[in-house]
C-alpha positions in Angstrom: 9.3 -25.9 -29.3 6.7 -23.6 -27.8 7.5 -19.9 -27.6 7.8 -18.3 -24.2 5.4 -15.7 -23.1 6.2 -12.1 -24.0 5.3 -10.9 -20.5 8.4 -11.0 -18.3 8.0 -12.8 -15.0 10.8 -12.6 -12.5 10.7 -14.8 -9.4 11.9 -12.8 -6.4 12.6 -13.9 -2.9 9.8 -14.8 -0.6 8.4 -12.0 1.6 6.8 -13.0 4.9 6.0 -16.5 3.6 4.5 -15.3 0.3 6.1 -15.5 -3.1 6.7 -12.0 -4.6 6.6 -11.5 -8.4 7.3 -8.5 -10.5 4.8 -7.6 -13.2 5.6 -6.3 -16.7 5.1 -2.8 -15.3 8.3 -3.0 -13.2 9.9 0.4 -12.9 6.6 2.3 -13.4 6.3 4.8 -10.5 2.5 4.4 -10.1 2.7 0.6 -10.2 5.6 0.7 -7.7 3.5 3.0 -5.4 0.5 0.8 -5.6 2.6 -2.3 -4.9 4.0 -0.6 -1.7 0.6 0.7 -0.6 -1.0 -2.7 -1.3 1.2 -4.5 1.3 -1.0 -5.8 4.2 -1.5 -3.2 6.9 0.4 -0.4 5.0 -2.7 1.8 4.6 -3.6 1.4 8.3 -0.1 2.3 9.3 0.0 5.4 7.1 -3.4 6.4 8.5 -2.1 6.1 12.0 0.9 8.2 11.3 -1.1 10.8 9.4 -3.6 10.9 12.3 -0.9 11.7 14.8 -1.0 15.4 13.6 2.8 15.6 13.3 3.5 14.1 16.7 6.0 11.2 16.6 4.6 7.8 17.5 6.6 5.2 19.5 6.9 1.7 18.0 4.9 0.2 20.8 2.1 2.8 20.4 1.8 2.0 16.7 1.9 -1.7 17.5 -0.9 -1.4 20.1 -3.1 0.7 17.8 -2.8 -1.7 14.9 -2.3 -5.0 16.6 0.5 -6.0 14.3 3.3 -8.4 15.1 6.7 -6.7 15.8 8.1 -8.4 12.7 5.4 -7.1 10.3 5.4 -3.6 11.8 9.2 -3.4 11.5 9.1 -4.5 7.9 6.4 -2.0 7.0 8.1 0.9 8.8 11.5 0.1 7.1 9.7 0.3 3.8 8.3 3.7 4.6 11.6 5.0 6.0 13.4 3.7 2.9 10.9 5.6 0.7 11.4 8.8 2.7 7.8 8.8 3.8 8.6 8.3 7.5 11.6 9.3 9.6 12.9 7.1 12.4 14.2 8.6 15.6 16.3 6.3 17.8 17.3 7.5 21.3 20.1 6.1 23.4 18.1 5.4 26.5 17.3 2.6 28.8 14.9 1.1 27.8 15.5 2.0 24.2 13.0 4.5 22.7 12.3 4.6 18.9 9.8 7.0 17.4 8.4 7.4 13.9 7.2 10.6 12.3 5.6 11.3 9.0 7.7 13.5 6.7 6.4 16.3 4.4 6.5 13.8 1.5 4.3 11.4 3.6 1.9 14.2 4.5 1.1 14.6 0.8 -0.6 11.2 1.0 -3.5 12.9 2.9 -4.5 14.6 -0.4 -4.3 11.3 -2.2 -6.4 9.5 0.4 -9.0 12.3 0.3 -9.3 11.9 -3.5 -9.6 8.1 -3.2 -12.2 8.5 -0.4 -14.3 10.8 -2.5 -14.1 8.4 -5.4 -15.1 5.5 -3.2 -18.1 7.4 -1.9 -19.4 7.9 -5.4 -18.5 4.6 -7.0 -18.6 0.9 -6.3 -16.3 -2.0 -6.9 -19.3 -4.4 -7.2 -19.7 -6.0 -10.6 -21.8 -3.9 -13.0 -24.0 -6.0 -15.3 -23.0 -5.6 -18.9 -25.5 -6.0 -21.6 -24.2 -7.1 -25.0 -26.1 -8.0 -28.1 -24.9 -10.4 -30.7 -26.5 -10.3 -34.1 -29.4 -8.2 -35.2 -32.2 -6.8 -33.0 -35.6 -7.6 -34.4 -38.7 -5.7 -33.5 -42.0 -7.4 -32.8 -44.8 -7.7 -35.4 
């Protein structure tokens, strides 16, 4: 009987029609952060909230800026609220009003985004040709 792989693979519930899997780095804070930030539209959402300069944004305002479906936007905002990056303000009004505001914890992302932006300006993700030599190099006559 063949041995199973030593890399753990856990099949998790489907998220928005896509299977979600957990890598062998589960529980690593940096991997968890990148997994959260890597969700579709998450960086755009954070950028919109950071760009509001501390002013709360209404759900519909965010939706109109980003062009996201209500379901997707709700899911992303719940993730950010659950992580303490965004605070949700719900008002008992007719029609209902819900606003979202970046927290101090969330404002710290601006420093991270600046560092990543600086790195991206000086580097590329395009493949870099690698030269490797096998064997001995010989010089001409």
